[in-house]
RODO-2510 file (C-alpha; in nm, 4 decimals, decimal comma):
residues 483
     n   res          X          Y          Z
     1     m     0,0000     0,0000     0,0000
     2     l     0,0986     0,3601    -0,0597
     3     w    -0,1054     0,6123     0,1356
     4     l    -0,1578     0,9745     0,0397
     5     c    -0,2683     1,1831     0,3384
     6     l    -0,4229     1,5301     0,3348
     7     h    -0,3847     1,7489     0,6406
     8     l    -0,6494     2,0250     0,6458
     9     p    -0,5622     2,2843     0,9138
    10     q    -0,8374     2,5310     0,8126
    11     f    -1,1064     2,2682     0,7666
    12     a    -1,3238     2,3995     1,0509
    13     i    -1,3949     2,7210     0,8611
    14     e    -1,3775     2,5756     0,5098
    15     a    -1,6552     2,3319     0,5992
    16     l    -1,8817     2,6319     0,6594
    17     g    -1,8186     2,7697     0,3112
    18     e    -1,6650     3,0808     0,4642
    19     s    -1,3533     3,2463     0,3215
    20     s    -1,3770     3,5993     0,4595
    21     p    -1,0558     3,7260     0,6253
    22     e    -1,2753     3,8890     0,8905
    23     r    -1,4291     3,5657     1,0161
    24     v    -1,2928     3,3044     1,2575
    25     v    -1,4228     2,9774     1,3993
    26     t    -1,4120     2,9390     1,7752
    27     a    -1,4633     2,6546     2,0233
    28     r    -1,4921     2,6435     2,3991
    29     r    -1,2220     2,4778     2,6038
    30     g    -1,3405     2,4700     2,9599
    31     a    -1,4544     2,8168     3,0604
    32     r    -1,2610     2,9926     2,7848
    33     r    -1,3207     3,0401     2,4140
    34     w    -1,0404     2,9814     2,1639
    35     v    -0,9888     3,0535     1,7941
    36     i    -0,9387     2,7280     1,6013
    37     a    -0,9373     2,8465     1,2368
    38     g    -0,9884     3,1404     1,0051
    39     a    -0,8953     3,5044     0,9511
    40     s    -0,6489     3,4133     0,6693
    41     g    -0,3508     3,3941     0,9044
    42     r    -0,4234     3,7173     1,0906
    43     i    -0,5095     3,5277     1,4094
    44     a    -0,3063     3,2264     1,5211
    45     p    -0,5108     2,9178     1,6143
    46     g    -0,5249     2,8816     1,9900
    47     t    -0,5588     3,2555     2,0560
    48     d    -0,8036     3,3517     2,3290
    49     w    -1,1195     3,5040     2,1809
    50     g    -1,1233     3,7819     2,4392
    51     t    -0,7782     3,8909     2,3222
    52     v    -0,8940     3,8872     1,9596
    53     q    -1,1908     4,1096     2,0416
    54     t    -0,9595     4,3601     2,2065
    55     l    -0,6973     4,3728     1,9307
    56     h    -0,9212     4,3159     1,6253
    57     p    -1,2771     4,4388     1,6894
    58     d    -1,3622     4,3987     1,3164
    59     i    -1,3298     4,0197     1,3291
    60     r    -1,6476     3,8165     1,3793
    61     a    -1,6674     3,4674     1,5276
    62     v    -1,8700     3,1592     1,4332
    63     e    -1,9085     2,8614     1,6640
    64     r    -1,7592     2,5367     1,5399
    65     r    -2,0071     2,2996     1,3687
    66     p    -1,8830     1,9398     1,3869
    67     r    -2,1691     1,8085     1,1720
    68     a    -2,0752     2,0440     0,8893
    69     e    -1,7160     1,9200     0,9145
    70     r    -1,8221     1,5556     0,8913
    71     e    -2,0421     1,6169     0,5886
    72     a    -1,7742     1,8237     0,4158
    73     m    -1,5164     1,5513     0,4831
    74     a    -1,7469     1,2864     0,3349
    75     a    -1,7832     1,5052     0,0242
    76     l    -1,4059     1,5447    -0,0023
    77     a    -1,3659     1,1679     0,0353
    78     a    -1,6050     1,1156    -0,2582
    79     w    -1,3800     1,3402    -0,4690
    80     a    -1,0664     1,1493    -0,3596
    81     y    -1,2309     0,8165    -0,4438
    82     r    -1,1097     0,8467    -0,8031
    83     y    -0,7515     0,8015    -0,6795
    84     g    -0,8152     0,4846    -0,4790
    85     s    -1,0948     0,2751    -0,3321
    86     e    -0,9392     0,2480     0,0172
    87     l    -1,0273     0,5641     0,2108
    88     v    -0,9875     0,6656     0,5746
    89     w    -1,0707     0,9976     0,7344
    90     e    -1,0855     1,1331     1,0847
    91     i    -1,1356     1,4614     1,2680
    92     t    -0,9780     1,4420     1,6120
    93     e    -0,8866     1,6687     1,8996
    94     s    -0,5701     1,6214     2,1007
    95     d    -0,4618     1,7538     2,4365
    96     l    -0,1985     1,9585     2,2572
    97     d    -0,2497     2,2954     2,0907
    98     y    -0,5528     2,3985     2,2952
    99     g    -0,7565     2,1072     2,1617
   100     l    -0,7421     2,2234     1,8006
   101     p    -0,9178     1,9815     1,5619
   102     c    -0,6961     1,7794     1,3289
   103     a    -0,8678     1,6836     1,0018
   104     l    -0,6960     1,4089     0,8026
   105     l    -0,7974     1,2208     0,4883
   106     w    -0,6089     0,9196     0,3544
   107     v    -0,6422     0,7445     0,0199
   108     d    -0,4472     0,4376    -0,0912
   109     i    -0,3012     0,5346    -0,4305
   110     g    -0,0810     0,2276    -0,4746
   111     a    -0,3240     0,0435    -0,7035
   112     s    -0,3870     0,3529    -0,9198
   113     l    -0,0301     0,4402    -1,0201
   114     k    -0,0452     0,2523    -1,3502
   115     l    -0,3856     0,4033    -1,4308
   116     f    -0,2495     0,7596    -1,4042
   117     g     0,0833     0,6825    -1,5657
   118     g     0,3052     0,6843    -1,2579
   119     l     0,3320     0,8603    -0,9231
   120     d     0,4338     1,1996    -1,0604
   121     a     0,1358     1,2132    -1,2981
   122     l    -0,1058     1,1042    -1,0244
   123     l     0,0227     1,3646    -0,7790
   124     a     0,0037     1,6368    -1,0447
   125     d    -0,3572     1,5449    -1,1187
   126     f    -0,4354     1,5280    -0,7466
   127     d    -0,2837     1,8693    -0,6762
   128     a    -0,4725     2,0295    -0,9658
   129     g    -0,8039     1,8835    -0,8497
   130     f    -0,7450     1,9720    -0,4856
   131     a    -0,6682     2,3335    -0,5793
   132     d    -1,0245     2,3594    -0,7180
   133     s    -1,1908     2,1890    -0,4207
   134     g    -1,2172     2,5008    -0,2047
   135     h    -0,9896     2,3547     0,0653
   136     s    -0,6303     2,4199     0,1667
   137     g    -0,3775     2,1814     0,3170
   138     q    -0,0638     1,9748     0,2740
   139     r    -0,0185     1,6204     0,1533
   140     g     0,2208     1,3464     0,2533
   141     v     0,2877     1,0120     0,0838
   142     a     0,4194     0,7093     0,2715
   143     p     0,3604     0,3309     0,3021
   144     t     0,1765     0,3674     0,6384
   145     l    -0,1148     0,5788     0,7556
   146     e     0,0738     0,7298     1,0490
   147     a     0,3844     0,8134     0,8459
   148     a     0,1795     0,9784     0,5692
   149     a    -0,0044     1,1846     0,8309
   150     l     0,3201     1,2845     1,0017
   151     l     0,4705     1,3993     0,6704
   152     a     0,1531     1,5950     0,5834
   153     r     0,1388     1,7694     0,9224
   154     s     0,5062     1,8565     0,8932
   155     g     0,4653     1,9994     0,5427
   156     l     0,6946     1,7403     0,3790
   157     s     0,5483     1,6619     0,0360
   158     e     0,8401     1,4465    -0,0866
   159     p     0,7025     1,0891    -0,1115
   160     v     0,8550     0,8033     0,0863
   161     l     0,7905     0,4851    -0,1131
   162     d     0,9486     0,2134     0,1008
   163     a     0,8886     0,1272     0,4648
   164     a     1,2600     0,0594     0,5064
   165     a     1,3304     0,4244     0,4211
   166     l     1,0931     0,5655     0,6849
   167     p     1,3411     0,5877     0,9800
   168     a     1,5861     0,7899     0,7740
   169     a     1,3123     1,0111     0,6247
   170     l     1,1672     1,0923     0,9674
   171     s     1,4863     1,1116     1,1697
   172     d     1,5395     1,4893     1,1463
   173     l     1,1835     1,5850     1,2396
   174     p     1,1412     1,7376     1,5870
   175     l     0,9939     1,5218     1,8587
   176     a     0,7067     1,7705     1,8931
   177     a     0,5789     1,6627     1,5475
   178     l     0,4569     1,3336     1,6964
   179     p     0,0945     1,3389     1,8216
   180     l     0,1862     1,2281     2,1727
   181     a     0,0289     1,3181     2,5046
   182     p     0,1855     1,6214     2,6775
   183     k     0,3190     1,4136     2,9688
   184     v     0,4943     1,1774     2,7242
   185     q     0,6431     1,4699     2,5333
   186     d     0,7730     1,6231     2,8577
   187     a     0,9200     1,2922     2,9743
   188     l     1,1068     1,2402     2,6470
   189     k     1,2428     1,5938     2,6498
   190     a     1,3521     1,5493     3,0111
   191     v     1,5937     1,2724     2,9091
   192     g     1,7439     1,4878     2,6313
   193     l     1,5567     1,3651     2,3213
   194     d     1,4947     1,6307     2,0553
   195     t     1,4345     1,4464     1,7248
   196     i     1,2373     1,1437     1,6084
   197     g     1,5597     0,9771     1,4974
   198     e     1,6925     0,9833     1,8537
   199     l     1,3680     0,8296     1,9780
   200     l     1,3713     0,5482     1,7205
   201     a     1,7277     0,4572     1,8173
   202     l     1,6124     0,3532     2,1671
   203     p     1,5093    -0,0081     2,2439
   204     a     1,1330    -0,0677     2,2414
   205     a     1,1049    -0,2642     2,5694
   206     p     1,2148     0,0174     2,8069
   207     l     0,9926     0,2652     2,6187
   208     a     0,6894     0,0381     2,6560
   209     k     0,7643    -0,0190     3,0242
   210     r     0,7936     0,3512     3,0996
   211     h     0,5261     0,5039     2,8677
   212     g     0,2864     0,2147     2,8144
   213     p     0,2256    -0,0304     2,5284
   214     a     0,0131     0,2217     2,3367
   215     f     0,3237     0,4351     2,2833
   216     t     0,5301     0,1592     2,1229
   217     l     0,2210     0,0432     1,9285
   218     y     0,2063     0,3868     1,7692
   219     l     0,5757     0,3675     1,6751
   220     d     0,5236     0,0213     1,5230
   221     r     0,2297     0,1483     1,3126
   222     l     0,4362     0,4507     1,2141
   223     l     0,7156     0,2323     1,0741
   224     g     0,4904    -0,0402     0,9333
   225     r     0,5900    -0,3096     1,1812
   226     r     0,2243    -0,3627     1,2808
   227     p    -0,0914    -0,3278     1,0714
   228     d    -0,3182    -0,0267     1,1083
   229     v    -0,6753    -0,1551     1,1379
   230     r    -0,8644     0,1733     1,1228
   231     p    -1,2061     0,1296     0,9534
   232     r    -1,2280     0,2228     0,5858
   233     y    -1,4787     0,4754     0,4630
   234     r    -1,7547     0,3507     0,2319
   235     l    -1,9836     0,5691     0,0235
   236     p    -2,3414     0,5679     0,1565
   237     p    -2,6199     0,4089    -0,0540
   238     k    -2,8141     0,7382    -0,0569
   239     y    -2,6947     1,0949    -0,0911
   240     q    -2,7857     1,3671     0,1541
   241     r    -2,5929     1,6882     0,2077
   242     r    -2,7010     1,9600     0,4479
   243     f    -2,5529     2,3080     0,4364
   244     d    -2,6231     2,5540     0,7172
   245     l    -2,6005     2,9162     0,6085
   246     l    -2,4163     3,1617     0,8314
   247     g    -2,7043     3,4076     0,8047
   248     e    -3,0519     3,4457     0,6635
   249     v    -3,0868     3,4596     0,2843
   250     e    -3,3948     3,6422     0,1616
   251     h    -3,3472     3,6129    -0,2163
   252     a    -3,2945     3,3052    -0,4314
   253     e    -2,9845     3,4574    -0,5939
   254     g    -2,8055     3,4367    -0,2592
   255     l    -2,8422     3,0573    -0,2595
   256     l    -2,6504     3,0017    -0,5829
   257     f    -2,3040     3,0130    -0,4241
   258     p    -2,3653     2,7308    -0,1719
   259     l    -2,5633     2,5387    -0,4352
   260     q    -2,2659     2,5563    -0,6690
   261     r    -2,0560     2,3833    -0,4063
   262     m    -2,3293     2,1306    -0,3227
   263     s    -2,3886     2,0363    -0,6864
   264     r    -2,0140     1,9920    -0,7362
   265     e    -1,9996     1,7599    -0,4354
   266     l    -2,3002     1,5649    -0,5662
   267     g    -2,1142     1,5249    -0,8954
   268     y    -1,8134     1,3839    -0,7064
   269     f    -2,0423     1,1365    -0,5302
   270     l    -2,2018     1,0188    -0,8560
   271     k    -1,8659     0,9737    -1,0261
   272     a    -1,7286     0,7851    -0,7272
   273     r    -2,0235     0,5456    -0,7427
   274     d    -2,0006     0,5343    -1,1248
   275     t    -2,3670     0,6175    -1,1619
   276     g    -2,6014     0,9058    -1,2407
   277     l    -2,9420     1,0376    -1,1477
   278     q    -3,2516     1,1753    -1,3154
   279     a    -3,4349     1,3045    -1,0090
   280     f    -3,3191     1,4798    -0,6926
   281     r    -3,4647     1,7029    -0,4237
   282     l    -3,3708     2,0401    -0,2763
   283     v    -3,5151     2,1340     0,0640
   284     l    -3,5027     2,4940     0,1854
   285     s    -3,5437     2,5301     0,5626
   286     h    -3,6793     2,8603     0,6889
   287     g    -3,6425     2,8205     1,0643
   288     r    -3,9027     2,9890     1,2839
   289     a    -4,1261     3,2886     1,2241
   290     s    -4,1257     3,5950     1,4482
   291     g    -4,3989     3,4409     1,6648
   292     g    -4,1922     3,1296     1,7332
   293     k    -4,3937     2,9023     1,5011
   294     a    -4,1883     2,6754     1,2767
   295     q    -4,2032     2,7673     0,9085
   296     p    -4,2756     2,4775     0,6691
   297     d    -3,9860     2,3777     0,4455
   298     t    -3,9875     2,4578     0,0748
   299     v    -3,9387     2,1322    -0,1158
   300     l    -3,8309     2,1337    -0,4812
   301     d    -3,8413     1,8034    -0,6696
   302     l    -3,6271     1,8351    -0,9802
   303     r    -3,5936     1,6032    -1,2771
   304     l    -3,3553     1,5864    -1,5686
   305     a    -3,4499     1,5008    -1,9251
   306     s    -3,2014     1,2121    -1,9148
   307     p    -2,9741     1,0554    -1,6503
   308     a    -2,6594     1,2591    -1,5812
   309     r    -2,3844     1,3160    -1,3269
   310     d    -2,2355     1,6418    -1,4516
   311     a    -2,2239     1,9070    -1,1791
   312     e    -2,2745     2,1956    -1,4221
   313     r    -2,5896     2,0367    -1,5563
   314     l    -2,7276     1,9847    -1,2062
   315     l    -2,6494     2,3445    -1,1122
   316     r    -2,8123     2,4735    -1,4299
   317     v    -3,1406     2,3026    -1,3427
   318     l    -3,1226     2,4378    -0,9874
   319     r    -3,0536     2,7891    -1,1125
   320     e    -3,3429     2,7862    -1,3581
   321     r    -3,5857     2,6548    -1,0976
   322     l    -3,4789     2,9038    -0,8312
   323     g    -3,4951     3,1876    -1,0828
   324     r    -3,8769     3,1701    -1,0830
   325     l    -3,9209     3,0829    -0,7144
   326     p    -4,0306     3,3545    -0,4704
   327     l    -3,9022     3,2619    -0,1252
   328     p    -4,1863     3,2588     0,1299
   329     a    -3,9410     3,3313     0,4135
   330     p    -3,5646     3,3738     0,4685
   331     v    -3,3643     3,0537     0,4223
   332     h    -3,1493     2,9196     0,7065
   333     s    -3,0199     2,5932     0,5571
   334     l    -3,0197     2,3830     0,2397
   335     k    -3,0483     2,0096     0,1972
   336     l    -2,9760     1,8207    -0,1248
   337     q    -3,1079     1,4626    -0,1457
   338     a    -3,0930     1,1798    -0,3993
   339     d    -3,1883     0,8168    -0,3428
   340     q    -3,2591     0,6765    -0,6909
   341     f    -2,9642     0,6360    -0,9229
   342     i    -2,9569     0,5478    -1,2932
   343     e    -2,6486     0,4790    -1,4983
   344     p    -2,6175     0,7550    -1,7606
   345     p    -2,6074     0,6380    -2,1222
   346     t    -2,2651     0,6103    -2,2821
   347     g    -2,2493     0,6051    -2,6584
   348     q    -1,9794     0,4976    -2,8974
   349     g    -1,7926     0,7978    -3,0272
   350     d    -1,7465     0,8538    -3,4007
   351     l    -1,5177     1,0875    -3,5891
   352     f    -1,7950     1,2238    -3,8122
   353     d    -2,0958     1,1732    -3,5808
   354     s    -2,2376     1,4799    -3,4102
   355     h    -2,5571     1,3213    -3,2756
   356     a    -2,4174     1,3009    -2,9192
   357     g    -2,3799     1,6772    -2,9058
   358     d    -2,7275     1,7235    -3,0536
   359     d    -2,8779     1,4927    -2,7892
   360     e    -2,7058     1,6850    -2,5110
   361     a    -2,8224     2,0191    -2,6506
   362     w    -3,1785     1,8857    -2,6760
   363     s    -3,1716     1,7619    -2,3151
   364     t    -3,0412     2,1004    -2,2008
   365     l    -3,3218     2,2817    -2,3838
   366     v    -3,5900     2,0534    -2,2389
   367     e    -3,4553     2,0944    -1,8841
   368     k    -3,4547     2,4739    -1,9173
   369     l    -3,8127     2,4771    -2,0449
   370     v    -3,9333     2,2485    -1,7668
   371     a    -3,7499     2,4521    -1,5007
   372     r    -3,8898     2,7843    -1,6274
   373     l    -4,2423     2,6873    -1,7360
   374     g    -4,3134     2,3926    -1,5108
   375     a    -4,3434     2,0221    -1,5832
   376     d    -4,7118     2,0534    -1,6790
   377     a    -4,6374     2,3014    -1,9586
   378     v    -4,3917     2,0823    -2,1525
   379     s    -4,4856     1,7426    -2,2942
   380     a    -4,3391     1,4819    -2,5250
   381     l    -4,4758     1,1927    -2,7272
   382     g    -4,4611     0,8468    -2,5775
   383     l    -4,5437     0,4995    -2,7006
   384     v    -4,8190     0,2769    -2,5630
   385     a    -4,8282    -0,1007    -2,6032
   386     d    -5,1400    -0,1006    -2,8257
   387     h    -5,1609    -0,2082    -3,1919
   388     r    -5,4400     0,0381    -3,2748
   389     p    -5,2600     0,3367    -3,4320
   390     e    -5,4784     0,6016    -3,2651
   391     r    -5,4130     0,4453    -2,9245
   392     s    -5,0433     0,3594    -2,9588
   393     w    -4,9190     0,6994    -2,8421
   394     r    -4,9814     0,9426    -2,5592
   395     l    -4,8505     1,2677    -2,4186
   396     r    -4,6042     1,2267    -2,1348
   397     a    -4,3824     1,4514    -1,9294
   398     c    -4,0526     1,5285    -2,0997
   399     d    -3,8557     1,4209    -1,7948
   400     a    -4,0563     1,1013    -1,7379
   401     p    -3,8640     0,7767    -1,7932
   402     a    -3,9241     0,6031    -2,1239
   403     p    -4,1309     0,2806    -2,1258
   404     s    -3,9324    -0,0338    -2,0618
   405     p    -3,8576    -0,2639    -2,3591
   406     a    -4,0832    -0,5290    -2,2041
   407     a    -4,3783    -0,2884    -2,2062
   408     l    -4,3309    -0,2237    -2,5777
   409     l    -4,2743    -0,5854    -2,6742
   410     g    -4,3966    -0,6430    -3,0269
   411     l    -4,4131    -0,2796    -3,1417
   412     a    -4,0668    -0,2943    -3,2958
   413     a    -4,1803    -0,5682    -3,5352
   414     l    -4,4674    -0,3623    -3,6825
   415     p    -4,4488    -0,2417    -4,0442
   416     p    -4,3658     0,1261    -4,1017
   417     r    -4,6377     0,3702    -3,9977
   418     p    -4,6724     0,7437    -4,0654
   419     v    -4,6303     0,9918    -3,7828
   420     w    -4,9099     1,2147    -3,9173
   421     l    -5,2429     1,0482    -3,8334
   422     i    -5,5853     1,1843    -3,9251
   423     d    -5,8280     1,1914    -3,6334
   424     p    -6,0947     1,0788    -3,6959
   425     p    -6,0116     0,8739    -4,0077
   426     k    -6,1570     1,0351    -4,3234
   427     p    -6,4067     0,8200    -4,5197
   428     l    -6,3213     0,7582    -4,8872
   429     a    -6,5854     0,7420    -5,1597
   430     a    -6,4182     0,4489    -5,3307
   431     a    -6,1288     0,2119    -5,2935
   432     p    -5,7901     0,3578    -5,3991
   433     a    -5,6686     0,2544    -5,7391
   434     r    -5,3147     0,1611    -5,6424
   435     i    -5,2483    -0,0035    -5,3073
   436     a    -4,9585    -0,2058    -5,1636
   437     g    -4,8117    -0,3155    -4,8299
   438     f    -5,0898    -0,5219    -4,6746
   439     e    -5,1206    -0,5244    -4,2906
   440     r    -5,4142    -0,6774    -4,1010
   441     l    -5,5006    -0,5320    -3,7624
   442     e    -5,7512    -0,6710    -3,5115
   443     g    -5,7898    -0,5773    -3,1452
   444     g    -5,9658    -0,3694    -2,8866
   445     w    -6,2286    -0,6205    -2,7868
   446     w    -6,1152    -0,5941    -2,4228
   447     d    -6,2151    -0,2253    -2,3875
   448     g    -6,5231    -0,2128    -2,6121
   449     d    -6,3516    -0,0519    -2,9125
   450     d    -6,3004    -0,3556    -3,1350
   451     v    -6,1421    -0,2854    -3,4753
   452     q    -6,0908    -0,5135    -3,7769
   453     r    -5,8917    -0,3394    -4,0479
   454     d    -5,6749    -0,4126    -4,3493
   455     y    -5,4140    -0,1360    -4,4017
   456     y    -5,2461    -0,0436    -4,7317
   457     r    -5,0129     0,2175    -4,8672
   458     s    -5,1529     0,4191    -5,1588
   459     e    -4,9770     0,6601    -5,3987
   460     v    -5,2077     0,9393    -5,5177
   461     q    -5,0755     1,2365    -5,7199
   462     g    -4,7309     1,2142    -5,5626
   463     s    -4,8623     1,1780    -5,2073
   464     s    -4,8098     0,8653    -4,9987
   465     l    -5,1279     0,7838    -4,8060
   466     w    -5,2059     0,5267    -4,5410
   467     v    -5,5532     0,3805    -4,5956
   468     y    -5,7495     0,0918    -4,4559
   469     r    -6,0600    -0,1123    -4,5317
   470     d    -6,2998    -0,1809    -4,2460
   471     r    -6,3645    -0,5553    -4,2755
   472     r    -6,7060    -0,5300    -4,1103
   473     s    -6,8526    -0,2447    -4,3178
   474     e    -6,6300    -0,2879    -4,6264
   475     s    -6,5746     0,0922    -4,6227
   476     w    -6,2432     0,2626    -4,6986
   477     f    -6,0806     0,5298    -4,4810
   478     l    -5,7774     0,7609    -4,4976
   479     h    -5,5876     0,7291    -4,1654
   480     g    -5,2416     0,8796    -4,2226
   481     v    -5,0053     1,0644    -4,4543
   482     w    -4,6351     1,0120    -4,5101
   483     a    -4,4367     1,3325    -4,5625
***
């Protein structure tokens, strides 16, 4: 295995979708309140919030939201899934550094090196994608989880590919880089140890006797002498992403920025699962009214003209739908849900074939019309499993799924029929002079509209007509015209 680890020091504020230099995230540690992230480097993590208020009165604080961090980490894991199927993530707090949260994400890239054309190409692709993710951090690459995390926290991006090379690669790092308890750190410093290399040179038995077996177990996992059995992350069967806004949003335009991020994360999830969707739901929560009564949520059920997993396409449908939606009350939070997934169609490419682009443009047009005018205002033609021509079609919603092949069994074997039908069929005074293409049709006895007809194709003055003879009355009728 070869683990790539991401260390995300500003994850507490990035998970909130906040990038203002005048905003910080705080958490309580006992009776005091500490800054844990934010302010673009103006305020060091671990600074007392009272001191910040005195020195920087323009800076505003937001309380830490662990749920937002967990959901944002799951979204980031879905993006990293393309680099490896073995994923681990954790958000922990240590007794060091005022209890600052440590957000780490690991992905096993060892099995994907050949796919990307080598380690350098994979890391270049990873760095480019991570730069567009809206997060900041450092990466480390090593054969073990602990070593990759240690390199990432220390800002060492040079990969270590072999477990045998780990002691030498870590030897010059300060002892404080290890995530050890404060009393262990103090005890090691008291005996004159300053670097990790000096610690690794000591025999394991005395260390375990003095500092406990958990200490030497950590060192063994760090160097790969014992397996790391942390649980792997698995993508959930359903998608649900909640985003709490930092303030009230009164206009739909103000929701587009968080929706852009949410649709991008949904696209990562669909690509990680190698699937698509045709229907999803957006829930707008309005909180409570001035009288304390809970406001009902605004629920938007959205459908696509065809299955897709492209984030831009999802955002376009959301934007069109919100563009004609008056908000009944200010919005406090958003929730994006999807529980039915359909594999998007993949066609064979051709050098001279432009139909794929035409199909995509048509789907885009249909989705815009449905989003702007409503599903009831836009319809399409659909087939019905009925041999009677006037009953073999119906109007259906443009975004409704097409009938299954089993439901249309037998229709594909029918002779050619014109699209333009005459309703009702027009009686003819006499039988056509020239007819061809015989087709006998009988049916409808089950619903009281029994028909018995013999259909023919007739050429009259350059026009191609579809006529039939009623076998019961012996009368002739014009039922369709070919263009």
